[in-house]
N, C-alpha and C positions, 0 to 999 in steps of 0.2 A: 121269734119262733117259740112255741110252747116248750117249756122245759129249760129255756135259757133266759127267762125273764127275771128281773129283780124288781119287786114292787117298791123297794126303797130308793130306786134310781130311775130317773126319767132321762131318756135320750131324746133331745130336741133337734130336729133337722133344721139347719140354717138356710135361709134363702141365699142365693149366689151373690146378692147385692150387699150383704153384710160382711164386714171385715172381722172375722172371728177373734183374732188376737187383740186388736185395738179395743174392741168393745169389752172383752173380758178384762183387759188391763184397766180400762176406765171404771168398770164395775168394782174392781178391787181397790183402786186408789181413791176414787171419789165416794164410794158407798160402802166400802169394806165388805163386799160380797164376792166370794170366790166361786167361780164356775169351772168345772173340769172340762178340759178340751177332749175332743174325739181322739181316739188312739188308732194307730195303724191306718187301714184304708179309710177310716172315718175322720182322720185328722183334718181340721178346717171345715168339716161338713156337719158336725153335730156338737152339741154341748151335753155334758153329763151333769144333771142337776139332782143332788141328793135330797131326799125327803125323810130324813130320820131326825129324831130328837127335836131340838129347837126349830129346825128347818121344816118340820111337819106342821107347825102352828100357822094358822091363817095370817097372822100379822107378818110372819117372815115371807110368806108367798106374796102378800101385798107389797111389802117393802121391795122385793126383787122386781116385781112387775112395774112399780112406780119408777124405780131407778132405770130400768131398761127403756121405758117410754121416754124418759128425759134424755137418754143417750141417743136413741135412734129417732127421736122426734116423730112419734106417731101422731 
């Protein structure tokens, strides 16, 4: 909703087929990428991905997407 948006934070809705916790754990352990979990009513339904500082650079976004593809086997 307008007025409640944070341009430096993306909320990504997860498909029901993905296991939120296990994928975030693998991203952290295998690729050193930490993704915020959804809070409250959004727990297990969204990821919170920050886009500030180093994470705003194209190579960081590519690194995340490449790691995610390896884990969920797109």
